[in-house]
N, C-alpha and C positions, 0 to 999 in steps of 0.2 A: 504494500500499500503507500502511495506516494503521500509524503507529508504535506501538510497545507502551506508554508512556506519553502521549502521548493520550489525555487523558481523566481523565489522574489527576496531573495538574502541580502542581496545590497539596496534595493528598492528598503526595506525595513528596516536595516541598519540605517540609512541616513534618515531614511522617517523619525527612527527613535532614537538616533545618538543626541539632540540637544534636550529632550524632559528625562533620560538616563543621566545625564550629566548634570542636570540639576537638582535629583531624585536621590546620586549617590550619597552623599551623606547625612541624608536622613536613616536610608537604609542601613549605612554603619551604625548609626545612632540605635534606632532599633536594634540589633543585633549584637551592640555595644560589645569591648572586648572578651576578648575569649584565644581558646587556643583546640588544638586539633580540630582536625577532617571537618569543613563546613561541603557540603552538598548543594549546586545552585542549580535546582532542578529545573527543569527548562530555560537553560542559559542562553537559547539564543546566539545572537552573534557574540556574547559574551560582554557586553556592556556594562556589567556588575562585578566583573569576575576580581577587580583590581579594589572596589569601594569594600568587598564580602574579604577580601585579604587582607585591607589594611587593619582588620578590628585584631589582626594578630593571629585568625585561625589557615590551615592549609585548604586550596577551595577547589575542587573538582568540579567539571560542569558536565551537566548531561541535557541533551536535547533529542528530541526526534527526528528534527531535519538535518539531513548531511550536509547541505546546502550552506545553512547559518553554521554549521559548526566549520564549516570551512572558512567563513569569516573570524570565526574565535579564535582559532588556531591561527591565523595569522598576527590576530591582535594577542595574545596571552599564551604564556609557557603554560598553563594548569591541564592538569590531565583530563581530557576531555573526551567521553564517551557518546555513542550514537546509540540511545534504546527509549522504549515503550515505560514512561513514567507510571502506567497502569501495573508493571511487573517489574522494576528495580531489579538491576544486576548484583546485585550487594547484600551480603548476608547480615541477620538482624543483627543491628545495634553496634555499626562500625561507623557512625559518625555523631559529633559532639553536638552539632547544630545541621537546619535544615533550610535554604531560606526558599521559598516560592516565590517568585517574584512575575508579576503580571501573567499568572497560567489559568487562572479560571477559564475565561472565556475563551481558551483553544483547547480543552480536554473534554471528553464525551462524561467521563465521568471523576467528577471533583471528588467524593467519599473516596472513591477507591484508588486514589491519588494521594491523600490526608491519610488514611491508613498504610499506604506502601512508606510514608515519607515517616510514621510512628514507627514502622516497623525495623527503620536503618538506625533510628535514634538507640543513643546509649541513654542507660537511665538517667531522667533528669537533663535530657539532650532538648536543645531550644528549636522550636520552630516558628521563621518568621513568614507569614502570609503579608505581601505586599501589593497591592493591585487595583482591581477593578471594585467600585461600590456600586453591589447592584443594584440598591434604590435610585440612584442617580445616574449611572454608565451601563448602558447595556443596549440591545435590539429594541430594547422598548421603549427606548427614550429619544424625544422629538426633539430636535432644539430648536430655537426660537430665538428670531433678529434682536429681540431687546435683552437676550442673555439668559431669558425662563426655557424653562425645559418642562415640554408636556410629558409628563409617563403614562402610558397605554397602558389598558387593564391585560394586554401580554407578557405585562410584569409577572406572574404569575405560572407563565407557560415556560416550563424546565426545558431543559437542553439546546439542542438548537435551534436557532429561528429561519426562517424563511427570510429573501431581504424584501426588506420596506422602504415606502419612497422617500422617507426621509434619512436613508442610510444616502453619505455622502458620495459621487461617483469617483472612484478612484480612491477610494478611503481603504483604511484596515477591514473595517466590516464587509463592505463590498468586494476586496479581494478573495479573501479567508472565510469570510461568514466568521459566524460568530454562534458562541454557546453560554445560556443564561444558567445561575443557580440563584433563586431566590435567598434573602438575607435569612428566613430560618435554615434554610437547609443551608445553605454555606455553614453557618453556626453551629448546627448541630452535628454537619460534617466531622468538626473538630471533637465533639463530644464521643461521638460513636465511635470516631479512633483512640479514646482512651487518653486524648489530650486532655491538661489542666490549662484552662485561659489563664494569662499571668496583665496581658493588656490589650485591649482595645482603641483605636484612635481612627481618625480623618482628617489625613495628612495634608499638605498642599498649601495651606490657606485661602484656599478660594472660595468665594462666595456662595459658589453652588457647590459642594461637594463633592467631587467625584471620586475619590482615592478610599480604601479603606486599608488599616495593617493591624494585624491580629497577632501577636506573639503567646505562644504557650508549650508547653513544656511536657516530657513524658512523665510517670510519675518515678518518684528518686528509688 
């Protein structure tokens, strides 16, 4: 099966570079200082690998798209693996931390991703989710010219959404589609994976919050 970003790596890297540079310090702060190996789960073209490394951890990247990993290998010397997040190629309890950055809209089974992330974490290990706020950013959100957003009833529709007329032509949604996980399902996925929530925030400082950050730990 072809990964959704194959053939779009250069375009996506250019599209995402400015936002990743702006968010890198916040990602590092949310992780906090640490040591041991950290998995960048869905690392894409590697734009956050150095931010994770700056916390003192040894970073390992993993992504489904060989095309995106091709650019990540040019950018960073970290070990990089191609694999599906639904079946991580690691033994249980090998990572002290996992960072899942902007992945919820690209996977068909977010709960399965978190269950795998929890499996490969050591007892007391840290998981950082940083990405889309499902209430304010998603396939059900229609931006308005005055800066407001219209939330359509399709907010409650889980999984992949068909293209909508308000999706920007040539944007990420238009080119690769989008999966949606309503907020209760997203939070319950942490609980169902046996993770203990430690902090929830809406980063970015925007008038309408479009981002969500959650940190959690495996039981010690």
